[in-house]
C-alpha positions in Angstrom: -15.0 -0.4 -7.0 -15.1 1.1 -10.4 -16.5 -1.3 -12.9 -14.5 0.3 -15.6 -11.1 0.0 -13.9 -11.6 -3.1 -11.6 -9.6 -1.2 -8.9 -10.6 0.6 -5.8 -8.9 2.2 -2.8 -10.3 2.9 0.6 -8.6 5.0 3.2 -9.5 5.0 6.9 -7.9 5.7 10.3 -7.8 2.9 12.8 -9.3 4.3 16.0 -7.3 1.9 18.3 -3.8 2.1 16.6 -4.1 5.5 15.0 -2.7 4.1 11.8 -3.9 5.1 8.4 -5.2 2.0 6.6 -5.1 2.1 2.8 -7.0 -0.9 1.4 -6.4 -1.6 -2.2 -8.8 -3.9 -4.0 -8.3 -5.3 -7.5 -5.4 -5.6 -9.8 -3.1 -2.6 -10.1 -2.3 -2.6 -13.8 -0.7 0.3 -15.8 -4.2 1.9 -16.3 -4.7 2.3 -12.6 -1.3 3.8 -11.6 -2.3 7.4 -12.2 -5.5 7.0 -10.1 -3.4 5.3 -7.4 -1.0 8.2 -7.4 -3.8 10.8 -7.1 -5.3 8.9 -4.2 -2.1 8.4 -2.3 -1.0 12.1 -2.5 -3.4 13.2 0.3 -2.3 10.3 2.5 1.3 11.5 2.3 0.2 15.2 2.8 -1.5 14.3 6.0 1.9 13.4 7.6 0.7 10.2 9.3 2.8 8.3 11.8 2.0 4.9 10.4 0.4 3.9 7.1 -0.6 0.3 6.5 -1.2 -0.7 2.8 -3.5 -3.7 2.8 -2.7 -5.8 -0.3 -4.8 -8.8 0.6 -7.2 -8.1 -2.3 -4.6 -7.4 -4.9 -3.5 -10.3 -7.1 -1.3 -8.3 -9.5 0.7 -5.1 -9.4 2.5 -3.6 -12.3 6.0 -2.3 -12.0 4.8 1.3 -12.0 2.5 0.3 -9.1 5.5 -0.9 -7.2 7.1 2.4 -7.9 4.2 4.2 -6.4 4.5 2.1 -3.2 8.2 3.1 -3.0 7.2 6.8 -3.5 4.6 6.4 -0.7 7.3 4.9 1.5 9.8 7.8 0.8 7.1 10.4 1.4 6.0 8.9 4.6 9.5 8.3 5.8 10.6 11.8 4.9 8.0 13.1 7.4 9.1 10.7 10.1 6.4 8.1 9.5 6.4 4.4 8.8 4.9 2.3 5.9 3.8 -1.3 6.5 2.5 -3.7 3.9 -0.1 -6.2 5.0 -1.7 -9.4 3.6 0.4 -9.7 0.5 -0.8 -12.5 -1.8 1.8 -15.0 -3.0 2.1 -13.7 -6.6 2.7 -10.1 -5.4 5.0 -11.3 -2.6 7.2 -13.1 -5.1 7.5 -9.9 -7.2 8.4 -7.9 -4.1 11.0 -10.4 -3.0 12.4 -10.8 -6.5 12.8 -7.0 -6.7 14.3 -7.0 -3.2 11.6 -4.6 -2.0 10.9 -6.8 1.0 14.1 -5.3 2.4 12.6 -1.8 2.1 8.9 -2.4 2.6 8.2 -4.3 5.8 5.6 -7.0 5.1 3.2 -8.4 7.6 1.0 -11.6 7.3 -2.2 -9.7 7.8 -3.7 -6.4 8.8 -3.9 -7.3 12.5 -0.2 -8.1 12.6 0.7 -4.9 10.7 -1.3 -2.8 13.3 0.7 -4.4 16.1 3.9 -3.6 14.2 
């Protein structure tokens, strides 16, 4: 994690499920949105079948960060893939529900459940 930003992102492919796992760590404030965008572009460009965004270590996400999740969803869907959101903390879940994004972004209790689909 970058000490300056308090935000980190790790991308890996799950050998068993074949899903691309994007683990976000730290708060996604306005200052991190550009970095998030730059790091998500290669994920979309790889045309994955399933992408799971693990938000279990994210306590806050700015509105522009929510927009980036929607852009990720559109990019993956456009290529025939599926985006799943895992481990959403209560504060972030409340925002997703209030914005009605839970109807667009399927949320799973944890990473294991998201891998199973």
